[in-house]
ZAMARGU-4260 file (C-alpha; in steps of 0.2 Angstrom, whole numbers, plus 5000, padded with zeros to 4 digits):
<rodrens>
0) 5343/5167/4621 | 5349/5187/4623 | 5365/5179/4626 | 5382/5180/4617 | 5400/5175/4617
5) 5413/5185/4626 | 5428/5181/4615 | 5445/5181/4623 | 5457/5165/4625 | 5464/5158/4608
10) 5455/5143/4600 | 5468/5129/4600 | 5464/5109/4600 | 5474/5106/4615 | 5476/5120/4625
15) 5468/5136/4632 | 5480/5151/4628 | 5479/5169/4636 | 5491/5181/4626 | 5491/5197/4633
20) 5487/5201/4650 | 5472/5211/4654 | 5466/5214/4670 | 5447/5218/4664 | 5447/5198/4663
25) 5458/5193/4676 | 5443/5185/4686 | 5438/5177/4672 | 5457/5169/4667 | 5458/5162/4687
30) 5442/5153/4683 | 5448/5148/4668 | 5464/5140/4672 | 5458/5134/4689 | 5467/5117/4693
35) 5460/5102/4704 | 5461/5085/4706 | 5444/5081/4716 | 5455/5084/4732 | 5459/5100/4730
40) 5457/5115/4719 | 5467/5128/4714 | 5461/5147/4702 | 5473/5152/4691 | 5479/5167/4702
45) 5498/5175/4703 | 5507/5165/4715 | 5520/5180/4716 | 5507/5192/4723 | 5496/5205/4714
50) 5487/5219/4721 | 5474/5223/4708 | 5457/5214/4707 | 5459/5196/4712 | 5450/5181/4719
55) 5462/5172/4727 | 5458/5155/4729 | 5464/5136/4735 | 5452/5124/4741 | 5448/5107/4748
60) 5434/5097/4744 | 5424/5095/4762 | 5433/5108/4768 | 5421/5120/4775 | 5416/5134/4786
65) 5398/5138/4795 | 5387/5150/4795 | 5375/5152/4808 | 5361/5167/4809 | 5346/5168/4822
70) 5337/5154/4824 | 5320/5158/4814 | 5305/5158/4824 | 5296/5146/4809 | 5300/5128/4810
75) 5308/5118/4796 | 5319/5134/4792 | 5339/5131/4793 | 5352/5143/4802 | 5367/5134/4798
80) 5375/5137/4782 | 5391/5126/4776 | 5400/5134/4762 | 5417/5126/4755 | 5432/5138/4763
85) 5448/5148/4755 | 5462/5140/4762 | 5481/5140/4763 | 5492/5147/4748 | 5505/5135/4743
90) 5513/5144/4730 | 5515/5158/4739 | 5530/5166/4729 | 5540/5184/4732 | 5551/5188/4719
95) 5562/5205/4721 | 5574/5213/4712 | 5585/5227/4715 | 5573/5231/4730 | 5559/5232/4719
100) 5544/5217/4721 | 5538/5209/4705 | 5518/5213/4705 | 5509/5212/4688 | 5497/5227/4693
105) 5510/5239/4695 | 5525/5232/4687 | 5532/5233/4669 | 5529/5217/4657 | 5530/5211/4639
110) 5524/5196/4630 | 5515/5189/4644 | 5508/5172/4639 | 5495/5159/4651 | 5492/5143/4644
115) 5483/5129/4649 | 5489/5111/4641 | 5473/5099/4643 | 5487/5084/4640 | 5497/5087/4656
120) 5486/5096/4666 | 5500/5109/4668 | 5497/5127/4668 | 5514/5139/4661 | 5511/5158/4664
125) 5527/5166/4656 | 5531/5187/4652 | 5546/5198/4650 | 5549/5210/4667 | 5556/5227/4665
130) 5564/5235/4680 | 5565/5253/4685 | 5584/5248/4686 | 5582/5243/4667 | 5586/5225/4672
135) 5575/5215/4657 | 5571/5197/4667 | 5563/5182/4658 | 5549/5176/4670 | 5540/5158/4670
140) 5529/5149/4680 | 5522/5131/4679 | 5510/5122/4691 | 5500/5108/4693 | 5490/5095/4703
145) 5496/5077/4704 | 5481/5064/4699 | 5491/5050/4705 | 5495/5057/4722 | 5480/5070/4727
150) 5489/5078/4741 | 5500/5082/4729 | 5504/5099/4721 | 5520/5105/4710 | 5527/5121/4705
155) 5542/5128/4694 | 5549/5144/4693 | 5562/5147/4680 | 5571/5164/4677 | 5585/5172/4664
160) 5592/5186/4663 | 5590/5196/4646 | 5603/5210/4649 | 5613/5206/4668 | 5619/5196/4679
165) 5616/5192/4696 | 5603/5188/4711 | 5585/5188/4711 | 5579/5188/4731 | 5564/5173/4732
170) 5552/5171/4746 | 5544/5154/4744 | 5531/5150/4759 | 5516/5145/4765 | 5499/5157/4769
175) 5483/5155/4778 | 5479/5174/4778 | 5471/5174/4760 | 5454/5182/4766 | 5434/5170/4760
180) 5429/5185/4750 | 5411/5182/4755 | 5414/5186/4773 | 5430/5198/4769 | 5442/5189/4782
185) 5454/5175/4783 | 5444/5160/4792 | 5458/5151/4797 | 5469/5149/4815 | 5486/5146/4812
190) 5492/5133/4826 | 5511/5126/4822 | 5522/5134/4811 | 5539/5129/4809 | 5554/5121/4800
195) 5561/5101/4800 | 5572/5089/4789 | 5571/5101/4776 | 5552/5102/4775 | 5543/5119/4777
200) 5526/5116/4786 | 5510/5126/4792 | 5495/5119/4803 | 5480/5129/4800 | 5461/5124/4808
205) 5445/5134/4802 | 5436/5144/4816 | 5421/5138/4816 | 5419/5120/4811 | 5438/5116/4820
210) 5443/5105/4803 | 5462/5106/4802 | 5475/5107/4786 | 5492/5104/4788 | 5503/5111/4772
215) 5523/5108/4770 | 5535/5109/4756 | 5552/5108/4751 | 5561/5117/4738 | 5573/5109/4726
220) 5586/5118/4716 | 5601/5111/4706 | 5611/5125/4714 | 5614/5126/4732 | 5603/5139/4742
225) 5606/5148/4757 | 5588/5148/4767 | 5583/5160/4780 | 5566/5155/4789 | 5554/5169/4793
230) 5537/5167/4803 | 5524/5181/4801 | 5507/5177/4809 | 5500/5168/4797 | 5512/5165/4785
235) 5529/5158/4785 | 5544/5155/4772 | 5559/5153/4767 | 5570/5167/4759 | 5584/5164/4748
240) 5594/5172/4733 | 5594/5163/4718 | 5611/5168/4705 | 5606/5172/4688 | 5619/5171/4672
245) 5614/5182/4658 | 5606/5173/4643 | 5603/5159/4654 | 5589/5149/4663 | 5589/5145/4681
250) 5572/5137/4688 | 5567/5130/4707 | 5555/5116/4711 | 5542/5116/4725 | 5536/5099/4728
255) 5519/5105/4741 | 5509/5093/4753 | 5490/5096/4759 | 5483/5086/4771 | 5465/5088/4777
260) 5459/5081/4793 | 5439/5085/4793 | 5439/5076/4811 | 5437/5089/4823 | 5442/5079/4840
265) 5460/5075/4834 | 5475/5080/4841 | 5482/5096/4833 | 5497/5088/4834 | 5495/5069/4829
270) 5488/5079/4812 | 5503/5088/4812 | 5515/5072/4814 | 5504/5064/4799 | 5504/5080/4786
275) 5525/5080/4790 | 5524/5063/4786 | 5516/5065/4769 | 5528/5080/4766 | 5543/5070/4769
280) 5537/5057/4759 | 5528/5065/4744 | 5540/5081/4746 | 5554/5069/4738 | 5549/5067/4724
285) 5557/5077/4710 | 5545/5088/4697 | 5547/5079/4682 | 5544/5063/4689 | 5528/5069/4695
290) 5523/5078/4680 | 5529/5058/4671 | 5514/5052/4682 | 5502/5064/4677 | 5505/5063/4658
295) 5504/5044/4658 | 5487/5049/4668 | 5478/5059/4655 | 5487/5052/4639 | 5475/5037/4646
300) 5461/5047/4649 | 5464/5055/4631 | 5465/5041/4623 | 5451/5030/4630 | 5439/5043/4630
305) 5441/5059/4619 | 5427/5066/4611 | 5434/5071/4593 | 5426/5085/4582 | 5431/5086/4564
310) 5429/5104/4557 | 5426/5115/4570 | 5441/5120/4582 | 5430/5130/4595 | 5420/5117/4600
315) 5433/5103/4599 | 5442/5114/4613 | 5426/5116/4621 | 5423/5098/4623 | 5438/5094/4628
320) 5440/5108/4640 | 5424/5101/4649 | 5429/5085/4648 | 5445/5089/4656 | 5439/5098/4671
325) 5425/5086/4675 | 5441/5073/4677 | 5449/5085/4688 | 5433/5090/4698 | 5430/5072/4702
330) 5438/5053/4700 | 5430/5043/4712 | 5446/5043/4725 | 5433/5047/4740 | 5416/5043/4743
335) 5413/5057/4757 | 5415/5068/4743 | 5403/5077/4729 | 5403/5087/4715 | 5400/5108/4721
340) 5390/5116/4709 | 5406/5126/4706 | 5418/5111/4708 | 5433/5119/4717 | 5438/5136/4708
345) 5427/5148/4716 | 5417/5154/4730 | 5399/5154/4724 | 5385/5142/4728 | 5397/5140/4743
350) 5405/5123/4736 | 5390/5116/4741 | 5382/5101/4730 | 5366/5103/4722 | 5352/5090/4712
355) 5363/5092/4699 | 5375/5077/4703 | 5362/5064/4700 | 5353/5073/4683 | 5368/5081/4673
360) 5385/5073/4684 | 5383/5055/4686 | 5380/5053/4667 | 5396/5056/4662 | 5404/5045/4676
365) 5392/5031/4672 | 5398/5030/4656 | 5416/5038/4659 | 5421/5028/4676 | 5409/5019/4685
370) 5418/5018/4700 | 5415/5037/4702 | 5398/5035/4698 | 5396/5023/4713 | 5405/5034/4725
375) 5395/5047/4720 | 5380/5038/4726 | 5389/5030/4741 | 5391/5048/4745 | 5373/5051/4748
380) 5369/5034/4758 | 5384/5040/4769 | 5372/5054/4773 | 5356/5045/4773 | 5355/5051/4790
385) 5355/5069/4788 | 5342/5067/4773 | 5330/5057/4788 | 5334/5071/4800 | 5329/5084/4786
390) 5312/5074/4784 | 5306/5077/4802 | 5314/5094/4801 | 5297/5095/4787 | 5284/5087/4797
395) 5288/5072/4786 | 5294/5054/4788 | 5309/5045/4779 | 5324/5054/4769 | 5323/5074/4761
400) 5338/5076/4753 | 5345/5096/4756 | 5346/5105/4739 | 5361/5111/4743 | 5374/5102/4755
405) 5393/5099/4761 | 5391/5086/4774 | 5374/5078/4770 | 5364/5094/4781 | 5355/5106/4773
410) 5364/5124/4769 | 5352/5133/4758 | 5343/5145/4773 | 5331/5153/4760 | 5316/5143/4763
415) 5308/5146/4746 | 5320/5133/4741 | 5327/5122/4755 | 5308/5117/4762 | 5299/5118/4742
420) 5311/5107/4731 | 5310/5091/4732 | 5321/5088/4717 | 5338/5079/4725 | 5327/5068/4732
425) 5320/5063/4717 | 5337/5065/4708 | 5344/5051/4721 | 5331/5037/4717 | 5334/5040/4696
430) 5354/5042/4700 | 5351/5022/4709 | 5337/5018/4695 | 5351/5025/4679 | 5368/5017/4691
435) 5359/4999/4692 | 5352/4998/4674 | 5369/5004/4664 | 5382/4995/4678 | 5373/4980/4684
440) 5377/4981/4700 | 5363/4974/4709 | 5374/4972/4725 | 5375/4990/4728 | 5356/4990/4724
445) 5352/4977/4738 | 5364/4982/4751 | 5362/5003/4750 | 5353/5007/4736 | 5334/4998/4742
450) 5338/5007/4757 | 5338/5026/4750 | 5323/5023/4740 | 5312/5017/4751 | 5316/5032/4763
455) 5312/5041/4750 | 5297/5035/4746 | 5292/5037/4764 | 5294/5054/4764 | 5287/5057/4748
460) 5272/5046/4753 | 5273/5059/4770 | 5275/5074/4759 | 5261/5072/4746 | 5244/5074/4749
465) 5226/5069/4741 | 5215/5082/4733 | 5200/5086/4739 | 5189/5090/4723 | 5198/5079/4711
470) 5203/5062/4722 | 5221/5064/4714 | 5235/5063/4724 | 5251/5076/4722 | 5263/5087/4730
475) 5256/5106/4736 | 5267/5124/4740 | 5282/5117/4729 | 5296/5123/4718 | 5301/5112/4702
480) 5317/5114/4694 | 5311/5131/4687 | 5316/5142/4700 | 5305/5157/4694 | 5289/5148/4699
485) 5288/5147/4718 | 5274/5142/4729 | 5264/5132/4715 | 5254/5117/4718 | 5258/5100/4707
490) 5273/5105/4699 | 5273/5094/4685 | 5291/5089/4687 | 5289/5083/4706 | 5275/5075/4702
495) 5281/5066/4687 | 5297/5060/4694 | 5288/5056/4713 | 5277/5043/4702 | 5292/5036/4695
500) 5301/5035/4711 | 5288/5027/4720 | 5284/5011/4703 | 5303/5009/4702 | 5304/5006/4723
505) 5291/4993/4721 | 5296/4986/4708 | 5318/4983/4715 | 5306/4979/4733 | 5296/4965/4723
510) 5313/4958/4714 | 5321/4959/4730 | 5308/4948/4739 | 5309/4936/4725 | 5329/4935/4723
515) 5335/4942/4739 | 5324/4937/4750 | 5336/4939/4766 | 5337/4957/4761 | 5321/4959/4758
520) 5317/4954/4776 | 5330/4963/4783 | 5325/4980/4775 | 5308/4976/4783 | 5314/4973/4800
525) 5324/4989/4799 | 5312/5002/4791 | 5295/4994/4798 | 5290/4990/4780 | 5275/4982/4777
530) 5263/4976/4762 | 5249/4989/4767 | 5260/5003/4764 | 5268/4998/4747 | 5251/4996/4742
535) 5249/5013/4747 | 5262/5019/4736 | 5254/5009/4722 | 5239/5018/4724 | 5249/5036/4726
540) 5256/5032/4709 | 5241/5028/4701 | 5231/5042/4703 | 5247/5057/4703 | 5240/5073/4697
545) 5250/5076/4681 | 5243/5092/4673 | 5240/5091/4655 | 5231/5099/4643 | 5223/5085/4634
550) 5218/5094/4617 | 5234/5100/4613 | 5246/5088/4622 | 5254/5101/4632 | 5261/5097/4651
555) 5257/5111/4663 | 5270/5116/4670 | 5260/5118/4687 | 5243/5122/4691 | 5239/5138/4685
560) 5252/5141/4674 | 5244/5144/4657 | 5236/5157/4665 | 5251/5167/4669 | 5256/5182/4658
565) 5268/5181/4646 | 5284/5189/4643 | 5294/5192/4625 | 5312/5184/4633 | 5320/5190/4618
570) 5316/5209/4623 | 5326/5207/4637 | 5344/5215/4637 | 5358/5208/4639 | 5366/5220/4652
575) 5349/5216/4662 | 5359/5198/4665 | 5360/5191/4678 | 5341/5192/4681 | 5344/5191/4702
580) 5356/5204/4701 | 5347/5218/4690 | 5329/5213/4693 | 5320/5215/4710 | 5317/5197/4716
585) 5298/5197/4717 | 5296/5204/4698 | 5305/5188/4693 | 5292/5177/4697 | 5276/5188/4689
590) 5275/5179/4672 | 5278/5162/4664 | 5299/5166/4660 | 5308/5148/4665 | 5324/5149/4672
595) 5327/5133/4666 | 5318/5118/4658 | 5306/5108/4670 | 5295/5098/4659 | 5306/5097/4646
600) 5318/5089/4659 | 5308/5075/4664 | 5304/5071/4647 | 5324/5070/4645 | 5328/5060/4661
605) 5313/5049/4656 | 5315/5050/4633 | 5306/5033/4631 | 5291/5037/4641 | 5286/5052/4628
610) 5281/5048/4609 | 5292/5061/4597 | 5273/5070/4594 | 5274/5074/4614 | 5291/5080/4613
615) 5290/5090/4599 | 5273/5101/4605 | 5281/5102/4622 | 5296/5111/4616 | 5288/5121/4605
620) 5279/5128/4621 | 5292/5128/4631 | 5308/5133/4624 | 5302/5150/4618 | 5298/5153/4636
625) 5314/5148/4641 | 5329/5163/4646 | 5342/5149/4652 | 5347/5160/4668 | 5353/5143/4672
630) 5370/5135/4665 | 5360/5118/4665 | 5346/5123/4652 | 5355/5127/4636 | 5362/5107/4636
635) 5344/5098/4638 | 5337/5110/4627 | 5353/5106/4612 | 5345/5086/4616 | 5329/5088/4614
640) 5331/5101/4599 | 5343/5087/4590 | 5329/5072/4593 | 5317/5081/4584 | 5326/5087/4569
645) 5329/5105/4574 | 5349/5104/4570 | 5352/5122/4569 | 5345/5125/4585 | 5354/5110/4594
650) 5370/5115/4587 | 5367/5133/4592 | 5363/5129/4609 | 5379/5114/4610 | 5388/5129/4607
655) 5383/5140/4620 | 5385/5124/4635 | 5401/5120/4627 | 5410/5136/4629 | 5399/5144/4642
660) 5413/5147/4654 | 5427/5149/4638 | 5417/5164/4632 | 5410/5172/4649 | 5390/5168/4640
665) 5383/5172/4657 | 5396/5186/4661 | 5398/5177/4678 | 5414/5165/4675 | 5423/5176/4686
670) 5413/5169/4700 | 5422/5150/4694 | 5416/5137/4682 | 5399/5130/4680 | 5405/5113/4683
675) 5390/5103/4682 | 5384/5113/4665 | 5401/5104/4660 | 5394/5088/4664 | 5378/5094/4653
680) 5390/5097/4638 | 5398/5082/4637 | 5380/5073/4638 | 5376/5085/4625 | 5387/5077/4613
685) 5382/5060/4617 | 5363/5060/4621 | 5362/5076/4608 | 5371/5072/4593 | 5374/5056/4595
690) 5358/5053/4599 | 5360/5039/4613 | 5349/5034/4626 | 5350/5024/4644 | 5334/5026/4651
695) 5325/5012/4640 | 5329/4994/4639 | 5344/4995/4631 | 5355/5009/4623 | 5349/5016/4607
700) 5357/5028/4597 | 5349/5038/4582 | 5367/5050/4578 | 5365/5066/4568 | 5377/5077/4563
705) 5380/5096/4563 | 5381/5100/4544 | 5397/5112/4550 | 5407/5097/4553 | 5415/5085/4543
710) 5415/5071/4557 | 5414/5068/4575 | 5418/5053/4588 | 5415/5048/4604 | 5417/5033/4617
715) 5407/5026/4632 | 5411/5013/4644 | 5397/5000/4645 | 5394/4983/4655 | 5416/4985/4649
720) 5415/4984/4632 | 5422/5003/4625 | 5409/5007/4613 | 5415/5020/4599 | 5406/5030/4589
725) 5412/5038/4573 | 5399/5049/4565 | 5405/5057/4548 | 5392/5065/4533 | 5385/5048/4526
730) 5390/5033/4536 | 5393/5030/4554 | 5405/5019/4560 | 5400/5006/4578 | 5415/4994/4586
735) 5420/4990/4602 | 5440/4995/4605 | 5441/4981/4619 | 5432/4968/4606 | 5421/4965/4620
740) 5402/4965/4612 | 5388/4974/4618 | 5370/4973/4609 | 5362/4992/4605 | 5348/4999/4596
745) 5352/5009/4580 | 5338/5020/4571 | 5326/5007/4580 | 5336/4992/4574 | 5346/4979/4584
750) 5365/4976/4584 | 5377/4966/4591 | 5391/4977/4593 | 5409/4968/4593 | 5430/4974/4589
755) 5423/4972/4570 | 5418/4989/4562 | 5399/4991/4559 | 5396/5003/4546 | 5379/5009/4543
760) 5372/5025/4533 | 5365/5041/4541 | 5348/5042/4535 | 5345/5059/4526 | 5335/5066/4539
765) 5347/5065/4553 | 5360/5075/4543 | 5361/5092/4549
</rodrens>
């Protein structure tokens, strides 16, 4: 792949540990030690202030700013970009001893250690500070976000003087002035600050979008504190002294509430009142009380859905880190929220959601948290009006879901992506199909899913065209998942997924007409659907152009792809990555190099539609051409490599995918975590080595085991049954831990699995 691990963090099964602080890895560590709870997220920055290089980031899901450029003279090109805005620093702290302020870029320290505990969600940082006056102070910062109370965050600061007794001056505040790095300025106006009933509060409003955020906190300490309240522009804080006794640890806690108000017409005084009420309510909670709730939350997650690997500490840590971050990023609390490509960990991609949500993230939630899976699709239903408007911008009917979005509108101002890529629309259709198949939630299908499907088909029917030469239907001037090929005709992925969308929608309409005639009549009336239109969709699906070289069985990625100049991707030096930063833009498009799987992607999504031989020849053709410049790429290759018996190759891709951020493979972890790739790492275990397939009539498993592993196990939630799969060198054990029965297929044979363990041998060809 031309990429290699940049090892820095210690390998521990349940922790991520940094021993010694290297400023060169400062931003990478900020990303790795990010915390989130779906509602808000905070990078692992130093709350005491740091004058060195940093990306101090605190984010709220759905709170964004706008960047509106001059309207293009060409129709259909978006000029409004939205991006998740860097928000209030509710961890703001300053420590001063003998007039010297703690700053790890300037202060003398030793014994630095930072630790993320995945069993509790607590991030701890400790070190020994040597002042210029000869004093030695042991400092420890701890923080976490409540997984039970979304608006609540907690901080504990512990101070232990080694060789003195005395006082240390502390400032604890709220700061709306941190810059949004890509804009190089703060994007907030501070509307109100104040202190009342022990709550220090601040209310900010974004400069363009007009959304408001209230932040408030309480300080809790065993020793009485004499506070001084200070206001400075966008910063307000409490100043106080902490008395220190030699050799004794002293701590104080902060419980902070961050309340986001997306309604831009709401009265600021009303938002202040609501925020203050929440701060009084939740701020009264003790640090240890909230920590106990978090511990119980994570204990339940790990007891039910842990992935355990015996014999590989690197990947054990890697997959647990991925699972941890997925639950932090999203767990289905609010259907007005989605999953940004960087989650809540950085500014790259602007916090926007892409087609990754339905294709890469949804499977994780389908088998771990079906409520969250439904809410992700509810988000798409809630933003259907914007998708309809976008289709109109492109001179089409129906609904075209945006390539990048925060609020349902198209946020990508690059026309070659926003106007040519239709993966989001077919991914939404695929997501509905996958969700209903796995959960059996027909109510969602009839009430909301069907409307989305019909509107997507309206779009696909009006965007496609008939060839005057071949009489085939297809899509012209498009870009598929492989973004290194622009403005192509009949991209195979686009056409195949459109065909499957037409077919599924027609089937669902037929089923609805038979079993839910009132729902069918409502859709007919609401959308003006008639039988002639359905016949037209059927004809389009039957005559869809799917480029295929019959002699070899290789699907041509798009018309003319086979004629492109070849490039040896292994000859590209690692210093050229990322290519977008080091190659001229047009150079990327002039060869057959692939950014991420395109043909192989639809073979993964609709796996049971293709023979083993078909997958084999296409994998062997396209894998050497893929540079994996997308973080989504390695996992799909690993899954297919495992299926094809290329076990060593599958393992190498798996290690890359699972530790992509921990080992900084793409040299861009500093920008934020690859959240949707993290979801794909879970897919890599369950669909790859576990051999699970969920696109057929029933779940099937063809497990394999890497040669380096002694065993591994995982669990999936399927129709209320929690199915446990434990794979060892020679045998596999299947059972449901809640004793409910479920029917699955293993190595081609049907089984009914219940609470009694079923043990079967691993065939020789599936032993890696």
